[in-house]
N, C-alpha and C positions, 0 to 999 in steps of 0.2 A: 549215634548221637543220643544222649539221655535227656537233654532239655534244650530249648532254644535260647534261653537267657533273655536279656533286655533287647528288644527290637524296636526300632523307630520306623514305622511304615505308614506315614500320614496319607499316602496316595493309594494305598492298597484297596482294590475294588473287589477282589476275589481271593478267598483263602480256603484251600482244601488240604486236609490232613487225613489220609485214608490208608489203612493197612500198614500202620507203623507199629509193629509188635513190641519194639524195645523202647519206644519213646515214652518217657515217664511223666512229662509235664507239658501242658499246653503253653504256648508262648506267653511269657510274662508281660503281656500287653495290657493296657487299660482299654478294654474293648470299646467302652463308651466313647473313647477319643478317636476311634477309627470311623470318622464321619463319611468317608468315601466307600466303605465296605458295603457291597450290595448282596453278595452271595457267599455262603460259608458252609463248609462240610467238615465234620470231624466224626469219623466212624472207624470201627474195627481197629481200635488202638487200645487193647485191654489193659495197658499199664497206666493210661492217662486217667487221672481223677479230675475230670473237667466238670465240676458241678456248678460252676458259674454262680457263686453265692451272691445273693442280692439281685441277680438278674441284670448285670451290667452289660447289656448287649449294645452293639453298634446301633446308633440311632436311625440309620437308613437301611438296615438289613431287610432284604426282600425275600431271600431264599435261605433256608437252613436245613441241612441234613445232619442228623445226629443219631448215634447208637453204637453199641458194641464197645462201650468204655468201661472203666473199672467200676464206676458208680452209675447205675442205671438212672435214666431221666426221672423215674418215679420217686427217687430219693433226693432229688435236687431241692425240693421245697419251692416256695413261691418264686416265679420268674416274671420279671417285668419286661416282656417282649415288646419291642417297639410296634406302634400301629402300622408301620411300613411292612411288617412281616405278613406276606400273603401266601407263601408257598412253604410247606413243611414236609419233610420226609423223615420218618422214624424207621430205623432198620436195626436189625441184630440186637434186639432187646430180649434175649431168651428168658431172663428172670422175671420179666413183666409180661404176664399172660393176659391181663385184663386191661383193655384200652380205657375203661372208665376210670382207672386209677390215674390216668394222665390227662383226660380231656379238659379238666378244670384249669390246667396250667396254660392252655393255649389262648392266644388273643382272639377276640371275635372278628378281627380283620382277615382271618385266614379264608382264602378262596380256593386253595388247592392243598390237598392232603394226600400223602402216600404212606401207607403203613404195611409192615411186614411182620409175620409171626405173632399174631395175637389170637387168643382163644375166644375172647368175648369183646364185642364192639358195642359201645354206647357213646353216642355223639351228643354231648351236652354242650351248650353254648357255642355251637358251630353252625348256626343257621345261615351263615354267609357262604358256606361251601358251594362252589360251582363245579369243581373237579375233584373226583375221589378215585384213588387207586388202592386196591386192596390185594395183597399177594400173600400166599402161603398162610392162610388163616383156616386150618382144616376143620375147626369145630364151629365156625360161624355158620348159622343156618338162615339168617334173615337180616334185612336192613330196615332201619326205622322208616316208616312211611312219611314222617314229617320231614325227613331229609331229602327224599327223592324229588319233590317238585322243584327244588332250587338247583338241582344238578344239571350241568350242561354236558358233562362227560363222566362216564363211569367205566373203570377198567377193573375186572376181577380175574385173578389168576391163582390157581392152586388152592381153591376154596371148594372142595367137592360137595359140600352140603348146600351151597347157594344155587 
C-alpha cells in the first residue's frame, strides 16, 4: 500500500502507524477534525513525509509518538500542539542530535516526555514535566537542576555518562 487515500474516521480514538517501510503518505485526513482521537503514533516509516504543516493536530490528542520519518521533526516548523497533549515520545531521529533544536516546539502542557538517541539535552519551556524517560543518549552527562524538583519519575537507560 503506497497511501491511505481519503478516510472518514470520525470515531477514531487511537491511530498507530509503525514500521511501514513502503508507506509513502500519511492518511489524507483533516487531523483537526478527528475530535475523538486521544493517542497517535507514527514512527519508523522512512518514506512518509509527515511534517504536519501548520500543526493541524487533533484537538483532544493526549499522547503522541513520532520519529523515523522522511523529514525529521526538527524541520517541521511551528506546531500548534493542542493543550491536551501531555505525553510525548520522540524516537528514531538519528539526524537530530541536539534536543534543544526541538524543545521550543513542544507545548508547556507536557507532563511526560520520552526521548531516544540525542547527544545534548536542554529542556526549555518544559517546567511542567513530571515523568521523564531518557534512553540511548550516550553523550549526555547531566540533567538540569531546575528540572529535577518537579519530576515524579525518572528513567534513564543506555546513558553511560549519567
